[in-house]
N, C-alpha and C positions, 0 to 999 in steps of 0.2 A: 568333458566336463570345463575345460575353460572357456567354451561359448557361452555355458550357463555363468559363468563368473562375469563373462563381459557383460552379459545381458544383464545381471544383476547391478553392475555398476553404471549402466547406460541408465537404468531404471533410478537408481540413487542419485545421478545428475539430473535427470529432468524433475525429480522431485524436489531437489533443492533449488533448481531455478525455479520453480513452481513457487516458491514460498519467498523469494528474493523481494517482492513487492510488499511483504510483511516488514520488511527492514527500515521503512519509513511511515511515517505519520504525519498529518497534520499538526503543526504546533504553533502557538501564539508568538510573535516576532516583535521586537522593540524597533526594527531597523526602520529606516524612512521608507515610504513605499517604492521610492525608483529602486532602491537597492535590494528591497526585498523581492520583488516581483523579477528583477534580473535573472534570466536563466530558469525560471520556474513555468511548468507547462499549464500548472493550476494553482490557484488561490481559494481561499474562502474568506470572505469579508462578512461582519458584523455591523449593521449598518442602525442607525437610530434616525427615524423620522416623526412626522407628526403622529403618526399612527401606532408606534413603538418600534421595536428591536426587530429586525428581518436578518436572515441568513441568505447571502448571496454566494454562490458558486458560479466562479469565472474560468474559462480556458483560455490559455493563449492571452494572459494580461498584457496590457501596456499603461503606462501612466503619463500624463499630461502633467502642466505646472499646477493645475486645480481639480484632477479627478484621475479616478483608476478605472479602466474599462477591460471587456473583454468578451468572449462569447458565452452567454449565459448557460448554466447545465442545472440538472437536477441534482438529487442527493446522492446519485449513484456516478455522476458527472457524465451522464448521457447528454451530450451538448445539442444545442439546435444549430444546425449547419447555416451559415448565412446572417443569421442574427448576430446584433452586439448590444452590449449596454454599458453604460460608463455611470459611474456614483461619484459626486463631489467628495474629495478628499477630507472635508470640514464634517462630513455625516459618517466617517468611519471609525467604529469604537474598538475594533480588534481586528487585523488582519492575521491570517494562517497561512503557513507555507509549508510545504512537504520537507521535512528534514530526516536524518537517520533516526531511527528508536530503537535503542539497545533492548530495551525491554521486550519488543514485539521481535527484535532478531532472538532473544533468547528463548521467548518461546515457539518459535518456528524451527529452531533446531532442536527445542526437545522433544516437540512433537515428531520430528523424523527420528529421532534416536529412540525414542519409546517403539514408535512404529515397526523401525528396524529390527527391535529386539523382540518384539512380539512376532515378528516373521520368522525369526532366528529359532524362538522358543517352539512355535509350532511346526518348523521344518524340523529340529532335534527330536520332537515328540514322535513325529511320523517315522523317521529313520529308526527311532528305538522300538516303536511299535512293529515295524516290517522285521526287523533284525530277532528280536526276542519275545514280542507280543504273541505269536502261534504256538509257543511251547508249552 
């Protein structure tokens, strides 16, 4: 019986670890680009040029006095190895960085609690059926 409890605890820990990325999301920042990209693995830029507005996703960003650059990525942050791209600071309309998101965290915890509750109810129903259902 103790082994089953240990397995359930391990499963719960794995599920919680799986939801940890949901605890952050990309949010617009008013920080200066140098401060914003410091310690960031990924950033999202909204850039305006003569053809309109574009969204550029960069991994491993860096800032120079007149531009921000990094490795270009698609919408799922699948990045082009070896390629780099830089964007003039003057053309950036919005800069988004990853930050802690309380709402996403609450949803993730809520999903885990509901799933655990459903598993508990099913287990209790089976147990009850095995003991009392055949009479």
